[in-house]
LONUBA-438564 format. One record per residue (C-alpha): z, y, x; residue in one letter. Coordinates in Angstrom, 1 decimal. Layout:
N
       z       y       x  r
       Z       Y       X  a
...
//
This chain:
151
       z       y       x  r
    -0.1     0.2     0.3  m
    -0.8     3.7     1.4  s
     1.9     6.1     1.9  e
     3.3     7.3    -1.5  e
     4.1    10.9    -1.9  r
     7.9    11.6    -2.2  i
     8.0    14.9    -4.7  r
    11.2    16.1    -6.9  r
    11.8    14.9   -10.4  c
    12.6    16.7   -13.4  g
    13.3    15.5   -16.9  p
    10.0    14.5   -18.0  e
    10.3    11.9   -15.4  d
    13.1    10.3   -16.7  f
    11.4     7.7   -18.9  p
     9.7     6.2   -16.1  r
    12.7     6.5   -13.8  l
    15.0     4.8   -16.2  l
    12.5     1.8   -16.6  d
    12.4     1.8   -12.8  i
    16.1     1.9   -13.1  w
    16.7    -1.2   -15.4  y
    14.1    -3.5   -14.1  q
    15.6    -3.0   -10.2  a
    19.0    -3.4   -11.8  t
    18.1    -6.2   -13.6  c
    16.6    -8.0   -10.2  q
    19.1    -6.9    -8.0  g
    22.6    -7.0    -9.9  h
    22.0   -10.3   -12.1  p
    25.8   -10.5   -11.8  f
    26.0    -7.9   -14.6  l
    25.9    -9.0   -18.2  s
    23.3    -7.6   -20.5  p
    26.1    -5.9   -22.4  e
    27.2    -4.0   -19.0  q
    23.8    -2.8   -17.9  i
    23.3    -1.5   -21.3  a
    26.6     0.2   -21.1  q
    24.9     1.6   -17.3  q
    21.8     2.5   -18.7  y
    23.8     5.1   -21.5  a
    25.5     6.4   -18.1  l
    22.8     7.0   -15.8  v
    20.6     8.4   -18.7  r
    23.0    10.6   -20.3  d
    25.3    11.9   -17.3  h
    24.1    10.6   -13.8  y
    20.2    11.6   -14.1  m
    20.7    15.0   -15.6  p
    22.9    16.0   -12.8  v
    21.8    14.6    -9.9  a
    18.8    15.5    -7.4  e
    16.2    13.1    -8.2  l
    13.2    12.6    -5.5  w
    10.5    10.0    -6.6  a
     7.7     8.2    -4.3  a
     4.6     8.0    -6.1  e
     1.4     6.3    -5.6  t
    -2.0     8.4    -5.1  e
    -2.7     8.3    -8.7  d
     0.8     9.5    -9.7  g
     2.8     6.5   -10.6  v
     6.0     6.7    -9.9  i
     7.3     3.2    -7.8  v
    10.9     4.4    -6.9  g
    13.4     7.1    -6.6  f
    16.6     8.1    -5.0  i
    18.9    10.5    -6.8  a
    21.4    12.6    -4.3  l
    24.6    13.9    -5.4  l
    25.3    16.5    -2.7  d
    25.1    13.7     0.6  s
    26.0    11.1    -1.6  l
    23.2     8.2    -2.8  i
    24.0     7.7    -6.5  g
    21.4     5.4    -6.4  g
    18.2     3.9    -4.7  l
    15.8     2.1    -6.8  f
    12.6     0.6    -6.5  v
     9.9    -1.4    -9.2  d
    10.5    -4.8    -8.4  p
     6.7    -4.9    -8.0  v
     7.0    -2.7    -4.7  f
     9.8    -4.3    -3.1  h
     9.5    -4.7     0.6  r
     6.6    -2.1     0.7  c
     9.0     0.3     2.5  g
     9.5     2.5    -0.1  i
    13.2     2.6    -0.2  g
    13.0     3.5     3.1  t
    10.9     6.4     3.2  r
    13.1     7.3     0.4  l
    16.3     7.5     2.4  i
    14.1     9.0     5.4  q
    13.4    11.9     3.3  h
    17.3    12.1     2.1  a
    18.0    11.8     5.4  r
    16.0    14.8     6.4  s
    17.4    16.9     3.4  l
    21.0    15.9     4.3  r
    21.5    14.6     7.5  g
    24.6    12.6     6.8  t
    24.5    10.2     3.9  l
    27.2     8.4     2.0  s
    26.9     5.4    -0.7  l
    28.3     2.8    -2.3  g
    26.9    -0.4    -3.0  v
    27.7    -3.6    -4.6  y
    28.7    -6.6    -2.0  a
    26.8    -9.0    -4.2  q
    23.8    -7.0    -3.8  n
    22.8    -8.2    -0.4  e
    19.1    -7.3    -0.4  d
    20.5    -3.7    -0.4  a
    23.2    -4.2     2.1  r
    20.5    -5.4     4.7  r
    18.3    -2.8     3.8  l
    21.1     0.1     4.3  y
    22.4    -1.9     8.0  g
    18.8    -1.7     9.3  r
    18.5     1.9     8.4  l
    21.8     2.4    10.2  g
    24.6     2.6     7.7  f
    28.1     1.3     8.2  r
    30.7    -0.1     6.4  e
    33.6     2.2     6.0  v
    35.7     0.8     3.2  g
    35.9    -1.5     0.1  r
    36.8    -1.5    -3.3  s
    37.4    -4.3    -5.4  p
    35.9    -2.9    -8.6  q
    33.0    -0.7    -9.3  d
    33.1     2.7   -10.7  d
    33.4     1.8   -14.7  a
    36.4    -0.5   -13.3  g
    34.5    -4.0   -13.7  l
    35.8    -6.7   -11.3  p
    32.6    -6.3    -8.7  f
    32.9    -5.5    -5.1  e
    31.7    -2.4    -4.1  v
    31.0    -1.5    -0.4  i
    31.2     2.2     0.7  a
    28.9     2.8     3.7  m
    28.1     6.0     5.6  d
    24.9     6.6     7.9  l
    25.8     6.2    11.3  d
    24.6     9.5    13.0  l
    24.1     8.2    16.4  t
    21.6     5.8    14.7  a
    17.8     6.1    14.9  p
//
């Protein structure tokens, strides 16, 4: 796949971003029940997307294939359409966020091994753990910071 264009998102992009969020969440978080995913969907749609700084990667024909949500230097979410997994889109979105913020931090489900590997390759290191997620569900979350000595 050719290099994607990264651009700032607006509310008109939310339907596509939510579709990507849903598809990627179902694939990357199979430990969540359909009810838990539905609750998270509503939170993402109603509370997180409206306040986050959203950046999308899109193809030459303008199709959004992934996005990153920033809350200052916190990566609130990184989601790529599963059809485009392992194409470098997540890496490019994180590189873009790093160019904007320098330092970055995030939380990732311990059970999401693909995401943990990606973040590790990109220079993030574990700085803490929580036995539950932000919703109080019993799924361990790993806090990670970008190691600024990493390339």
